[in-house]
N, CA, C and O atoms as a Maestro MAE file, in Angstrom:
{
 s_m_m2io_version
 :::
 2.0.0
}

f_m_ct {
 s_m_title
 :::
 protein
 m_atom[184] {
  # First column is atom index #
  i_m_mmod_type
  r_m_x_coord
  r_m_y_coord
  r_m_z_coord
  i_m_residue_number
  s_m_chain_name
  s_m_pdb_residue_name
  s_m_pdb_atom_name
  i_m_atomic_number
  :::
  1 25 -169.592 123.735 149.803 1 A "MET " " N  " 7
  2 3 -169.041 122.932 148.725 1 A "MET " " CA " 6
  3 2 -168.733 123.830 147.535 1 A "MET " " C  " 6
  4 15 -169.497 124.742 147.218 1 A "MET " " O  " 8
  5 25 -167.629 123.569 146.893 2 A "LEU " " N  " 7
  6 3 -167.242 124.344 145.723 2 A "LEU " " CA " 6
  7 2 -167.898 123.764 144.474 2 A "LEU " " C  " 6
  8 15 -167.942 122.548 144.284 2 A "LEU " " O  " 8
  9 25 -168.409 124.662 143.624 3 A "ASP " " N  " 7
  10 3 -168.920 124.183 142.347 3 A "ASP " " CA " 6
  11 2 -167.762 124.118 141.347 3 A "ASP " " C  " 6
  12 15 -166.649 124.549 141.648 3 A "ASP " " O  " 8
  13 25 -168.028 123.588 140.180 4 A "GLU " " N  " 7
  14 3 -166.964 123.373 139.195 4 A "GLU " " CA " 6
  15 2 -166.259 124.665 138.807 4 A "GLU " " C  " 6
  16 15 -165.041 124.675 138.628 4 A "GLU " " O  " 8
  17 25 -167.004 125.746 138.676 5 A "THR " " N  " 7
  18 3 -166.412 127.034 138.307 5 A "THR " " CA " 6
  19 2 -165.404 127.497 139.347 5 A "THR " " C  " 6
  20 15 -164.324 127.975 139.001 5 A "THR " " O  " 8
  21 25 -165.757 127.356 140.616 6 A "LYS " " N  " 7
  22 3 -164.854 127.774 141.695 6 A "LYS " " CA " 6
  23 2 -163.627 126.871 141.768 6 A "LYS " " C  " 6
  24 15 -162.526 127.339 142.059 6 A "LYS " " O  " 8
  25 25 -163.812 125.594 141.508 7 A "ILE " " N  " 7
  26 3 -162.668 124.666 141.513 7 A "ILE " " CA " 6
  27 2 -161.711 125.026 140.380 7 A "ILE " " C  " 6
  28 15 -160.494 125.007 140.567 7 A "ILE " " O  " 8
  29 25 -162.249 125.351 139.214 8 A "ARG " " N  " 7
  30 3 -161.392 125.729 138.079 8 A "ARG " " CA " 6
  31 2 -160.636 127.026 138.368 8 A "ARG " " C  " 6
  32 15 -159.471 127.158 137.994 8 A "ARG " " O  " 8
  33 25 -161.290 127.980 139.031 9 A "LYS " " N  " 7
  34 3 -160.612 129.227 139.399 9 A "LYS " " CA " 6
  35 2 -159.498 128.939 140.410 9 A "LYS " " C  " 6
  36 15 -158.396 129.475 140.293 9 A "LYS " " O  " 8
  37 25 -159.784 128.102 141.389 10 A "LEU " " N  " 7
  38 3 -158.774 127.707 142.360 10 A "LEU " " CA " 6
  39 2 -157.607 127.013 141.664 10 A "LEU " " C  " 6
  40 15 -156.447 127.268 141.990 10 A "LEU " " O  " 8
  41 25 -157.905 126.151 140.723 11 A "LEU " " N  " 7
  42 3 -156.874 125.441 139.966 11 A "LEU " " CA " 6
  43 2 -155.991 126.430 139.214 11 A "LEU " " C  " 6
  44 15 -154.770 126.270 139.191 11 A "LEU " " O  " 8
  45 25 -156.585 127.445 138.601 12 A "ASP " " N  " 7
  46 3 -155.802 128.472 137.908 12 A "ASP " " CA " 6
  47 2 -154.890 129.220 138.872 12 A "ASP " " C  " 6
  48 15 -153.733 129.493 138.552 12 A "ASP " " O  " 8
  49 25 -155.411 129.554 140.056 13 A "ASP " " N  " 7
  50 3 -154.605 130.246 141.071 13 A "ASP " " CA " 6
  51 2 -153.429 129.377 141.518 13 A "ASP " " C  " 6
  52 15 -152.310 129.868 141.670 13 A "ASP " " O  " 8
  53 25 -153.684 128.099 141.727 14 A "ILE " " N  " 7
  54 3 -152.624 127.194 142.168 14 A "ILE " " CA " 6
  55 2 -151.587 127.015 141.061 14 A "ILE " " C  " 6
  56 15 -150.391 126.938 141.341 14 A "ILE " " O  " 8
  57 25 -152.032 126.950 139.818 15 A "ARG " " N  " 7
  58 3 -151.082 126.846 138.695 15 A "ARG " " CA " 6
  59 2 -150.174 128.066 138.639 15 A "ARG " " C  " 6
  60 15 -148.988 127.949 138.331 15 A "ARG " " O  " 8
  61 25 -150.730 129.240 138.937 16 A "THR " " N  " 7
  62 3 -149.918 130.457 138.969 16 A "THR " " CA " 6
  63 2 -148.856 130.360 140.061 16 A "THR " " C  " 6
  64 15 -147.694 130.695 139.830 16 A "THR " " O  " 8
  65 25 -149.250 129.904 141.246 17 A "ALA " " N  " 7
  66 3 -148.289 129.731 142.345 17 A "ALA " " CA " 6
  67 2 -147.239 128.686 141.981 17 A "ALA " " C  " 6
  68 15 -146.066 128.838 142.322 17 A "ALA " " O  " 8
  69 25 -147.651 127.632 141.294 18 A "TYR " " N  " 7
  70 3 -146.719 126.606 140.837 18 A "TYR " " CA " 6
  71 2 -145.681 127.221 139.903 18 A "TYR " " C  " 6
  72 15 -144.486 126.960 140.040 18 A "TYR " " O  " 8
  73 25 -146.136 128.036 138.958 19 A "GLU " " N  " 7
  74 3 -145.216 128.668 138.001 19 A "GLU " " CA " 6
  75 2 -144.218 129.592 138.710 19 A "GLU " " C  " 6
  76 15 -143.043 129.632 138.347 19 A "GLU " " O  " 8
  77 25 -144.683 130.324 139.707 20 A "VAL " " N  " 7
  78 3 -143.783 131.196 140.472 20 A "VAL " " CA " 6
  79 2 -142.717 130.352 141.168 20 A "VAL " " C  " 6
  80 15 -141.533 130.690 141.131 20 A "VAL " " O  " 8
  81 25 -143.134 129.260 141.800 21 A "GLY " " N  " 7
  82 3 -142.171 128.359 142.437 21 A "GLY " " CA " 6
  83 2 -141.189 127.781 141.439 21 A "GLY " " C  " 6
  84 15 -139.997 127.674 141.724 21 A "GLY " " O  " 8
  85 25 -141.685 127.409 140.270 22 A "TYR " " N  " 7
  86 3 -140.834 126.858 139.212 22 A "TYR " " CA " 6
  87 2 -139.796 127.887 138.758 22 A "TYR " " C  " 6
  88 15 -138.612 127.574 138.632 22 A "TYR " " O  " 8
  89 25 -140.254 129.112 138.517 23 A "GLN " " N  " 7
  90 3 -139.352 130.165 138.041 23 A "GLN " " CA " 6
  91 2 -138.293 130.539 139.081 23 A "GLN " " C  " 6
  92 15 -137.190 130.954 138.724 23 A "GLN " " O  " 8
  93 25 -138.629 130.392 140.366 24 A "ASN " " N  " 7
  94 3 -137.703 130.748 141.444 24 A "ASN " " CA " 6
  95 2 -136.915 129.558 141.975 24 A "ASN " " C  " 6
  96 15 -136.229 129.668 142.991 24 A "ASN " " O  " 8
  97 25 -137.011 128.419 141.289 25 A "ASP " " N  " 7
  98 3 -136.342 127.192 141.729 25 A "ASP " " CA " 6
  99 2 -136.697 126.823 143.170 25 A "ASP " " C  " 6
  100 15 -135.859 126.312 143.913 25 A "ASP " " O  " 8
  101 25 -137.941 127.087 143.554 26 A "ASP " " N  " 7
  102 3 -138.453 126.751 144.886 26 A "ASP " " CA " 6
  103 2 -139.117 125.377 144.789 26 A "ASP " " C  " 6
  104 15 -140.311 125.270 144.509 26 A "ASP " " O  " 8
  105 25 -138.334 124.344 145.022 27 A "LEU " " N  " 7
  106 3 -138.827 122.982 144.828 27 A "LEU " " CA " 6
  107 2 -139.934 122.604 145.798 27 A "LEU " " C  " 6
  108 15 -140.814 121.817 145.447 27 A "LEU " " O  " 8
  109 25 -139.911 123.143 147.003 28 A "ASP " " N  " 7
  110 3 -140.974 122.842 147.977 28 A "ASP " " CA " 6
  111 2 -142.330 123.360 147.484 28 A "ASP " " C  " 6
  112 15 -143.320 122.628 147.485 28 A "ASP " " O  " 8
  113 25 -142.362 124.623 147.065 29 A "THR " " N  " 7
  114 3 -143.606 125.198 146.557 29 A "THR " " CA " 6
  115 2 -144.043 124.479 145.297 29 A "THR " " C  " 6
  116 15 -145.218 124.154 145.129 29 A "THR " " O  " 8
  117 25 -143.093 124.235 144.418 30 A "GLU " " N  " 7
  118 3 -143.404 123.564 143.157 30 A "GLU " " CA " 6
  119 2 -144.018 122.187 143.403 30 A "GLU " " C  " 6
  120 15 -145.028 121.844 142.789 30 A "GLU " " O  " 8
  121 25 -143.426 121.405 144.284 31 A "ALA " " N  " 7
  122 3 -143.928 120.057 144.574 31 A "ALA " " CA " 6
  123 2 -145.297 120.109 145.258 31 A "ALA " " C  " 6
  124 15 -146.188 119.324 144.931 31 A "ALA " " O  " 8
  125 25 -145.461 121.033 146.204 32 A "GLU " " N  " 7
  126 3 -146.729 121.152 146.917 32 A "GLU " " CA " 6
  127 2 -147.857 121.531 145.953 32 A "GLU " " C  " 6
  128 15 -148.932 120.933 145.977 32 A "GLU " " O  " 8
  129 25 -147.601 122.516 145.119 33 A "LYS " " N  " 7
  130 3 -148.635 122.982 144.196 33 A "LYS " " CA " 6
  131 2 -148.918 121.929 143.124 33 A "LYS " " C  " 6
  132 15 -150.064 121.786 142.697 33 A "LYS " " O  " 8
  133 25 -147.908 121.197 142.685 34 A "TRP " " N  " 7
  134 3 -148.127 120.140 141.696 34 A "TRP " " CA " 6
  135 2 -149.069 119.072 142.268 34 A "TRP " " C  " 6
  136 15 -149.958 118.585 141.570 34 A "TRP " " O  " 8
  137 25 -148.870 118.718 143.524 35 A "GLY " " N  " 7
  138 3 -149.756 117.751 144.169 35 A "GLY " " CA " 6
  139 2 -151.180 118.265 144.235 35 A "GLY " " C  " 6
  140 15 -152.121 117.514 143.980 35 A "GLY " " O  " 8
  141 25 -151.352 119.538 144.575 36 A "GLN " " N  " 7
  142 3 -152.688 120.130 144.641 36 A "GLN " " CA " 6
  143 2 -153.339 120.165 143.258 36 A "GLN " " C  " 6
  144 15 -154.536 119.911 143.122 36 A "GLN " " O  " 8
  145 25 -152.559 120.476 142.250 37 A "ILE " " N  " 7
  146 3 -153.067 120.491 140.882 37 A "ILE " " CA " 6
  147 2 -153.574 119.109 140.492 37 A "ILE " " C  " 6
  148 15 -154.658 118.978 139.923 37 A "ILE " " O  " 8
  149 25 -152.797 118.089 140.796 38 A "GLN " " N  " 7
  150 3 -153.187 116.727 140.445 38 A "GLN " " CA " 6
  151 2 -154.490 116.321 141.131 38 A "GLN " " C  " 6
  152 15 -155.345 115.686 140.514 38 A "GLN " " O  " 8
  153 25 -154.642 116.682 142.392 39 A "ILE " " N  " 7
  154 3 -155.862 116.348 143.135 39 A "ILE " " CA " 6
  155 2 -157.071 117.054 142.524 39 A "ILE " " C  " 6
  156 15 -158.110 116.428 142.315 39 A "ILE " " O  " 8
  157 25 -156.946 118.347 142.235 40 A "LEU " " N  " 7
  158 3 -158.073 119.077 141.676 40 A "LEU " " CA " 6
  159 2 -158.423 118.590 140.280 40 A "LEU " " C  " 6
  160 15 -159.602 118.519 139.931 40 A "LEU " " O  " 8
  161 25 -157.426 118.254 139.479 41 A "GLU " " N  " 7
  162 3 -157.713 117.705 138.147 41 A "GLU " " CA " 6
  163 2 -158.421 116.361 138.265 41 A "GLU " " C  " 6
  164 15 -159.302 116.057 137.460 41 A "GLU " " O  " 8
  165 25 -158.052 115.552 139.252 42 A "TRP " " N  " 7
  166 3 -158.718 114.271 139.478 42 A "TRP " " CA " 6
  167 2 -160.172 114.503 139.873 42 A "TRP " " C  " 6
  168 15 -161.066 113.813 139.384 42 A "TRP " " O  " 8
  169 25 -160.412 115.472 140.758 43 A "ILE " " N  " 7
  170 3 -161.772 115.790 141.170 43 A "ILE " " CA " 6
  171 2 -162.614 116.234 139.968 43 A "ILE " " C  " 6
  172 15 -163.764 115.817 139.829 43 A "ILE " " O  " 8
  173 25 -162.053 117.065 139.114 44 A "LEU " " N  " 7
  174 3 -162.786 117.549 137.949 44 A "LEU " " CA " 6
  175 2 -163.040 116.457 136.916 44 A "LEU " " C  " 6
  176 15 -163.971 116.565 136.118 44 A "LEU " " O  " 8
  177 25 -162.235 115.425 136.926 45 A "SER " " N  " 7
  178 3 -162.407 114.349 135.939 45 A "SER " " CA " 6
  179 2 -163.534 113.398 136.322 45 A "SER " " C  " 6
  180 15 -163.969 112.597 135.495 45 A "SER " " O  " 8
  181 25 -164.009 113.470 137.548 46 A "LYS " " N  " 7
  182 3 -165.080 112.569 138.019 46 A "LYS " " CA " 6
  183 2 -166.438 113.036 137.576 46 A "LYS " " C  " 6
  184 15 -167.443 112.395 137.885 46 A "LYS " " O  " 8
  :::
 }
 m_bond[183] {
  # First column is bond index #
  i_m_from
  i_m_to
  i_m_order
  :::
  1 1 2 1
  2 2 3 1
  3 3 4 2
  4 3 5 1
  5 5 6 1
  6 6 7 1
  7 7 8 2
  8 7 9 1
  9 9 10 1
  10 10 11 1
  11 11 12 2
  12 11 13 1
  13 13 14 1
  14 14 15 1
  15 15 16 2
  16 15 17 1
  17 17 18 1
  18 18 19 1
  19 19 20 2
  20 19 21 1
  21 21 22 1
  22 22 23 1
  23 23 24 2
  24 23 25 1
  25 25 26 1
  26 26 27 1
  27 27 28 2
  28 27 29 1
  29 29 30 1
  30 30 31 1
  31 31 32 2
  32 31 33 1
  33 33 34 1
  34 34 35 1
  35 35 36 2
  36 35 37 1
  37 37 38 1
  38 38 39 1
  39 39 40 2
  40 39 41 1
  41 41 42 1
  42 42 43 1
  43 43 44 2
  44 43 45 1
  45 45 46 1
  46 46 47 1
  47 47 48 2
  48 47 49 1
  49 49 50 1
  50 50 51 1
  51 51 52 2
  52 51 53 1
  53 53 54 1
  54 54 55 1
  55 55 56 2
  56 55 57 1
  57 57 58 1
  58 58 59 1
  59 59 60 2
  60 59 61 1
  61 61 62 1
  62 62 63 1
  63 63 64 2
  64 63 65 1
  65 65 66 1
  66 66 67 1
  67 67 68 2
  68 67 69 1
  69 69 70 1
  70 70 71 1
  71 71 72 2
  72 71 73 1
  73 73 74 1
  74 74 75 1
  75 75 76 2
  76 75 77 1
  77 77 78 1
  78 78 79 1
  79 79 80 2
  80 79 81 1
  81 81 82 1
  82 82 83 1
  83 83 84 2
  84 83 85 1
  85 85 86 1
  86 86 87 1
  87 87 88 2
  88 87 89 1
  89 89 90 1
  90 90 91 1
  91 91 92 2
  92 91 93 1
  93 93 94 1
  94 94 95 1
  95 95 96 2
  96 95 97 1
  97 97 98 1
  98 98 99 1
  99 99 100 2
  100 99 101 1
  101 101 102 1
  102 102 103 1
  103 103 104 2
  104 103 105 1
  105 105 106 1
  106 106 107 1
  107 107 108 2
  108 107 109 1
  109 109 110 1
  110 110 111 1
  111 111 112 2
  112 111 113 1
  113 113 114 1
  114 114 115 1
  115 115 116 2
  116 115 117 1
  117 117 118 1
  118 118 119 1
  119 119 120 2
  120 119 121 1
  121 121 122 1
  122 122 123 1
  123 123 124 2
  124 123 125 1
  125 125 126 1
  126 126 127 1
  127 127 128 2
  128 127 129 1
  129 129 130 1
  130 130 131 1
  131 131 132 2
  132 131 133 1
  133 133 134 1
  134 134 135 1
  135 135 136 2
  136 135 137 1
  137 137 138 1
  138 138 139 1
  139 139 140 2
  140 139 141 1
  141 141 142 1
  142 142 143 1
  143 143 144 2
  144 143 145 1
  145 145 146 1
  146 146 147 1
  147 147 148 2
  148 147 149 1
  149 149 150 1
  150 150 151 1
  151 151 152 2
  152 151 153 1
  153 153 154 1
  154 154 155 1
  155 155 156 2
  156 155 157 1
  157 157 158 1
  158 158 159 1
  159 159 160 2
  160 159 161 1
  161 161 162 1
  162 162 163 1
  163 163 164 2
  164 163 165 1
  165 165 166 1
  166 166 167 1
  167 167 168 2
  168 167 169 1
  169 169 170 1
  170 170 171 1
  171 171 172 2
  172 171 173 1
  173 173 174 1
  174 174 175 1
  175 175 176 2
  176 175 177 1
  177 177 178 1
  178 178 179 1
  179 179 180 2
  180 179 181 1
  181 181 182 1
  182 182 183 1
  183 183 184 2
  :::
 }
}
């Protein structure tokens, strides 16, 4: 199980991948990473 610190680090990594997809107009990567970001933020809000 991931603790909160590891989840936040993972979230930062995914945000970086999201930004790369955004900058390269890669809508598939951008959409996939945005969904992952939303899920992790929801988990952290609980």
